[in-house]
Steps between C-alpha positions, in 0.01 A plus 500: 500500500370307198777301338567414134319237300808276514433458872128461445578187299654352813163496670312288249382158626751217507526160659860556596579676827763773515745555782664843490871525568717789618722486192353836400568662839617823344188533282712499184189422293142398557540222243698308764160381620477261204538132578578209273193328646263773384309779673433486874210370703402681818262465792228765488410729789177703494494864605273804482593799286495873567629738232669836566594748227849637573588685179364563153451152353646322804326312780592298806324166536455441875428133567391369840489130589319307772642491852595134468728574202859604572681659208877514455565751221747787474535795259637367173345154517302411187168317530213391278191715559154400373162669472176357365424621148125456471489669159772274364696787351851388598647220293667322793165459684392232257783275613448570871137428585395854409763676713734754342850479636849634465828539688540807720766634734423548869539858622423443869391207710400397851406156627137575404516742205667589173541825306566489126545820298390474136468720193151492354569411138292218354206273571640313800635805681172685432312204644702525821483881515122521451411234757284600799621462857485138613547340158652152545843438349733203502877490509789262551860417422806681625765572240794735459713621790387782732676829427679526833623140477700602193696764695813396688442767760817430696716562193353830375448849642226621266203364304354675195154405372416610145151425369247592235124530547345259747833322536534741791246291697732215602777756562285687752410180681865395514608845623240495776644171624862612461442812709400276790842329483769706672770302322374576149702758299365836386242494221422725203193466279466651150163406344422615144155604378383657176288770665456641852150349519646150459725530805396301808543522877691829494374615841578162654854498361553857621394386848741208492784728394418753773488228766824338378721787375823301532360181350268592214465758224303503179416709196246430225602533134223644279618413150256733318662792683864407554558209262623156594740479792767357268450759225818685601763508771337822619166322546675230699610763751161448665656204682700561815871552433591654835670188634776343297480124532688215340356357179390187689348678803164585339228250416262584214149360458346569157132427437244575230538593133743253341674772299587699813601186687716385210674835457577529868620139515740558211607842628577371848694208354699737279577715805644197678217429746518128591209282385411408858433867573218518243157338523237545233140430410363571152130534427440622144661655192745212479567543127585869516860570392735643759613859456880482486528865598295436815725202582808719460345778712429257783843341481683833498293650780523197731873455443571869570284494814707226662831532673 
């Protein structure tokens, strides 16, 4: 996922090192990455790129590193990702030895590879998306808190992931890990897309749900057909209401469009969901006003769905 320009500013050169803290453990805002000392420095690791188209306008960047490199990333970590811009079209390349760079969220990771899902919207993302197999890239830094680290799994019985666009990427990676943990609570995923062609990994998610019927369920929201998930209390019925739980027994992770994230954050708060049961990550549309009706719909629906 490509993050907002406010985070891109963090990656500009500086002589002051940055040490991330866990004060933003619940992902309350990406701006928690700012430091009084300035933007961060990071050691750079080289990898080789392979690009896979997964939906209309969306690609996965598969990055492999050498055998002597051992990576320690998890879904939800944010890193700085760089690619050489030989044409000099991206403005940040001029300040970085000709390499375009920006902050991105990890979707999946092993000790020798990374997957990053991005929307192809602009010069840098097009540069990544159009690169041939084996193109060198550089990356470094490890910011934000992994998605699953924000969930107090022993205190909740259900996790709900709500995303827009390629924000679903880190959710899928986190869900894959969670399903390997017998102690993790049940999971629901509700990704929103504008059109059916933009949806990603539907067959894979269906397979996960079939293999884990008591642990995982999901349903895509196609806004051009059904409207936004928060457009009415009827639309919100897409979420599972079969099990009545206490207001503090569900954890919500909200990721993607800042308007959706903001409306859900306010709606959950209005419903009485404790702050520690909500983790968020905003990527764009930060100045969009919140729809008060959507906030009220969310609040009313969540409150009525709890015992």
